[in-house]
Legacy VTK file of the C-alpha trace (Angstrom):
# vtk DataFile Version 3.0
C-alpha trace
ASCII
DATASET POLYDATA
POINTS 120 float
-0.083 -0.158 0.114
1.377 3.322 -1.099
0.816 6.294 0.485
-0.604 9.228 -1.067
1.673 13.009 -1.331
-0.791 15.278 0.297
-2.881 16.974 -2.615
-2.466 20.984 -2.322
-5.602 21.544 -3.258
-7.176 20.545 0.035
-3.790 21.859 2.138
-5.209 25.223 -0.098
-8.847 24.949 1.705
-8.019 23.871 5.005
-6.169 26.742 5.312
-8.864 29.257 3.852
-11.045 27.438 5.973
-8.744 28.398 9.049
-8.523 31.872 8.076
-12.118 32.298 7.661
-12.963 30.600 11.649
-10.122 32.961 12.932
-11.679 36.130 10.989
-14.951 34.782 13.356
-12.503 34.589 16.130
-12.137 38.261 15.263
-15.764 38.955 15.177
-16.584 36.841 18.537
-13.918 38.814 20.393
-14.870 41.972 19.427
-18.531 41.332 20.027
-17.681 39.724 23.619
-15.785 43.767 24.314
-18.363 45.171 23.657
-21.116 43.517 25.676
-18.152 43.843 28.228
-18.347 47.732 27.362
-21.861 48.038 27.831
-21.258 46.016 31.075
-18.794 48.936 32.497
-20.554 51.676 31.229
-23.988 51.209 32.089
-24.648 47.982 34.486
-21.462 48.659 36.777
-22.351 51.737 37.761
-25.851 50.429 38.784
-24.160 47.794 40.971
-21.628 49.628 42.660
-23.569 53.292 42.976
-21.323 56.335 42.927
-20.526 58.608 40.402
-21.180 57.058 36.875
-18.725 59.289 34.207
-15.795 57.239 35.499
-17.412 53.592 34.053
-18.791 55.081 30.619
-15.330 55.540 29.722
-14.647 52.767 30.975
-17.273 50.506 29.166
-16.897 53.296 25.640
-12.879 52.372 25.673
-14.393 48.859 25.567
-16.513 49.549 23.080
-14.091 51.622 21.006
-11.752 48.368 21.033
-14.001 45.885 20.605
-15.075 47.104 16.634
-11.615 48.024 16.771
-11.326 43.764 16.574
-14.133 43.579 14.640
-12.202 45.731 11.800
-9.333 44.547 12.452
-10.028 41.331 11.746
-11.499 41.803 7.591
-7.700 43.345 7.460
-6.311 40.655 8.711
-8.718 38.315 6.575
-7.991 40.271 3.322
-4.506 40.403 4.209
-4.096 36.256 4.491
-6.478 35.485 1.588
-4.121 38.237 -0.647
-0.282 36.497 0.602
-1.883 32.590 -0.172
-3.089 33.124 -3.028
0.104 34.142 -4.143
1.782 31.791 -1.888
3.022 33.392 0.772
2.952 33.746 4.332
1.088 36.900 6.900
2.334 37.275 10.507
0.184 39.277 12.799
2.430 42.122 13.099
4.039 42.562 16.263
2.964 46.152 17.710
-0.202 44.841 16.482
-0.087 42.645 18.758
1.086 44.372 21.673
-1.557 47.233 21.224
-4.789 44.880 21.390
-3.353 43.904 24.948
-1.927 46.686 25.445
-5.147 48.506 25.684
-7.014 45.102 26.968
-4.897 45.183 29.732
-5.712 48.775 30.691
-8.675 48.606 29.641
-9.264 45.858 33.096
-6.814 47.614 35.170
-8.494 50.751 35.420
-12.049 48.609 35.552
-9.998 47.782 38.547
-9.445 49.731 39.977
-12.545 51.577 39.372
-14.482 48.697 41.481
-12.057 49.114 44.459
-12.525 52.771 43.855
-15.884 52.169 44.130
-16.934 49.590 46.511
-20.920 49.625 46.363
LINES 1 121
120 0 1 2 3 4 5 6 7 8 9 10 11 12 13 14 15 16 17 18 19 20 21 22 23 24 25 26 27 28 29 30 31 32 33 34 35 36 37 38 39 40 41 42 43 44 45 46 47 48 49 50 51 52 53 54 55 56 57 58 59 60 61 62 63 64 65 66 67 68 69 70 71 72 73 74 75 76 77 78 79 80 81 82 83 84 85 86 87 88 89 90 91 92 93 94 95 96 97 98 99 100 101 102 103 104 105 106 107 108 109 110 111 112 113 114 115 116 117 118 119
């Protein structure tokens, strides 16, 4: 019994499907950030009491992050598709990963500090 070499067409299809799933993951992450923005900006102030504006600022930050994640997900999807069409590879730029990680960490720390400062 002889083994056949993997078909390059199948590998490309699998890679394109993986890219599609990754695009949807960017969307899921963005939608989650939108939900967290709503929670931080509207629900947490109701529970914590105190001034609403700091929580609203955090909520807007999470919302902007969510929209940015969904938008960048599309840009990333197109870049990977373009490279696949030419037999290349497109890695996620380090600066993009650093910006998203930094924004997420800053918003998380700010939310925690607000909750500590406004124990309810």
